[in-house]
N, C-alpha and C positions, 0 to 999 in steps of 0.2 A: 263628666264635669264634677261630679264630688271626687273622683279622684285626682283630677286637677288642681282642684282647691287645697284637698288634705296634702298634694307634693307644696302647694304654695306656701301652706302653713308650716310643714316640716322646714322649708329653705330657710322662711323668717324666724323659726324659734332657734336655728343652728347658730344665726349671726345676732340672735337678739341680745347677747350679753355687751359682744362688744359696739352695737350698735347703742346701747344703754352707755355704755362710758363716751362715746365720739359724744351724745346728746348732753351729758353731765359737764364734759368739756366745753361746748360750747356754750352754755347756759353761765357757768362760773367765769370763762376768758371774758365773754363779751360783758358780764354786768361788772367785772373788775375794770376792764377797757373804760366803761362808764363813768365809774370814782372817779378812774385814774387821769382820764382827758379832762373832763371837769374842774377836777381839785389842783389840776396842773395849771388849766387855762385862768382860774380864779387866784392861786396862789401870786401869779404873776400881774396879774390886774390890782390886786391888794399891795401888793409891793410899789407898783408905779402910781398908783393915786393917792395910799393913805400918807405914804411918804410925804407930799405936797410937790414931788417933782412934775407930775402933772395932772390933769383935770380927767375926768370921764371922757368928755369930748375929744379930747387929746388922745388917751391911751386908743379908744375907738378909732380913731384915724389909724393908727399907727398899726396897731395890732388887729385892728378890725375886730368883727362880732363872732363869735362862737356858733357854731351849728353841728345838727347832730351829724352831718358828714364829717366833720373834723373826727368824732369819734369812730364813724364807720371807715374812715379810711386807715385806722391804725392798724397795728398788728396784734394786737389784743380783739379786734375783732374778726380780721380777716382771717388771721392766723389758724383759726379753728376752721373756718371755712376750706380751706387749702386742707388740713388736713384731713378733715371729711370726704373731700374730694377723692384726695389720692388715696383714702382707705378704701371708697368705692370703684375705683381704677384697680387697683391690686387684686379686690375680691371678685372682681369678673373674670380673672383669672383662677382663684383662689377656690372659688366655688364649684369649678370643673376640676381642677390638680388634686384638690384634697380627698376627691373621692376614687381618682386612681390612686395616688400613691399612698393614702392613711390605712390604717389598719385594714388588714383583711380585703384591700381592695372595693370597696363600698359600691363604687360605681355597678358593680354586676349585679348586687343587689338588688338596688334602684331599678337595673334595667329588667330584671325577672321580676319585677311586679306586676301585678296583671290589670294594663293598663296600656295605652298605645304608649311606644317610647318618646314620639314627639313629645309628650307632656313633660317630658322630664326636661327640656330643653324651653319648652315657654314656659314653664314654672321657677325654672332659674333666672329665665330674662323677666318674668313678671315681680320675681324676688326684687333684681337690682331696681327695676324701674320703682316698685314702692319705697324702696329705700332712699331711693333719690327724691321722689314726691312726701316722704316723709320730713326729711331734713329742711325741704323748700318750707314745708308748712311750718314747723318749729320756728324757722328764722322769720316767717311771717307773722307767729303768733309775738315772738320775743321781741321784734323792732318796736312797735308801740309800747310795751311795756319798758323796755331800755329809753325810748324817746321821753316817755313820762318821766322817768327817774331822772333825766337830764335836764328836764324842764323845772322838775321840784330843786336841783343843786343847782344852778344857773340863773341868776335874776334874770328879770326880763329884759333890764335896761342892757344886758351884756350878749344877748344870744338872738340869735334868727330862727325863728320855728321853721318848719318843715313838715308837709303833710309825709304818710308813710310811702305813696309812691313818686313821691321826689327823692326819699331815702333811698328807694332802692334802686332808683335809676343812678344815682350819684356811686353807686359801687362798680366803679369804672374796671374792674379786673372780674367781676360777676354779674355783670348787669343781664348775662342772657340767661341765667338762672330765676330772672326775676321778668316775665312778660308781662309788657303793658296793656296787651288783649286777648283776647280767647285765641283770635288765628294765632299770634305769634307764641302763644303756648301750645299749638298743635303743632305748628311747624319746628321749634326748638325741640319740644320732646320728641316729636315725632322721628327726626334725626338721632336723637338721641338714643331713643328705642332702636332704629334702625342700625346704627353704629355698633349696639350690644349684640345684636343677632349677627352683627358679619364677623365680630369678635369670637363668639361662641362657636362659628361655622368653622372659623381658621384653626381654633383649637381642637375641634372633631376632625378636622382633617389632619392635621398634625397627630393626633391618637391613632387615627386609621391607620397611617404610613410612616406612621413614626420620624427618622431624618430626613426622608425626602416629601414628607410630609411638612416639615419646617418651610422648605420652601414653597411647597405647593399652598401653603396657608399663607404666606406672605403672599404671594403672588395674588391671591385670590380677594386678600384685604384689598392690594392697590387698585386691581379691576373692577372690585364695586366701588371703590373710591372715584376710579376714571369715569367709570358711569354714571356716579350719581352727580357728578361736575362735569359732564359732558355737554348738555347745552350751554352750560358757562361759559365753559371752553371756546364752542363756536361763536357766540356771541363777542367774544373779545379776539377772536382769530379766522378764522374761513369765511363765517357770516357775522361781521363787524357789523355790531347794532343793528343785526337785522329784525331781532324779536322784541317787542312790545314787554314791557315790564310783566305784563299779566300773562301773556304767553311763554315768556321765561319761567315764570312761577309756576304755572302749571306743565311746563315741560319737567320742570326738577320734580315736584308732586309724582309724577308718571315716573320718573327714574328713581326715585327714592323708594314706589311701592313695588317695583320691578327689583331692585336691591332687596328689599326686604323678604316680597316672596320669594326670591332665589335662593335666599340663605337659609328659609325655612324646608324649601324642598330639598336642597343638597343636604341638610343638617338629618332630615329624616331618611334620605337613602342612605347617608353614613350609619345613623343609629340602627336600622335595620337589616343592612346588606353587609356593612364593611365593619362594625363591632362586634366580637363574637362573644359570647357567652362560655 
């Protein structure tokens, strides 16, 4: 266990500089977005009401109250989230291929460590998972701060206040990142962890069999996807509306566990039997 934790710490340290840059971009961009969105709205309000062309009530009837959802749907707010998501998706591949194509083929040094090779796989998967959770935690800390800043800038007569839960649910492009219950958290991030392990297994298949491995890896990913969604496919086709919602949920939970377990087992086999030092 201690060697596995050391591997996790090692992998986190390898990405920490880029990670801090992503955090910095997110903080600066989103706080800037609050200022720009609030100033733009207040500028329009000032122009329309102070010039005498509209009363405050007429302005609000035409333009509506401002809410933090207006800020959250701006590019200033969503842009850094997209950047973080894309960066971590790329790093899912880079975390393996850097070790193969980097200086002195570092992967062989990792696999020669006095620990089970599967720990290398698990440490990399854990690293991706922790990086994702770290960015989600950052966002959950930032939103109340940004909401307070927005309330400080926009007078109460011109705004509609929203609790943090409503703000996160208003992020239409990222609603899946902020589960509204512990059950949703387990489902969404369990699927995410499963997807990471499937991708890692496909990468190891490619590394084990090279050109043929590309095709086999793609086929493995497609087969894993098909297996996971098999209950839904059956529910909508052959066994139309046969399962109750809870039965369907349990079946997908079972297929998800099967896919996750299969990915770990296949990866363990590849690391111990097919990838030679």
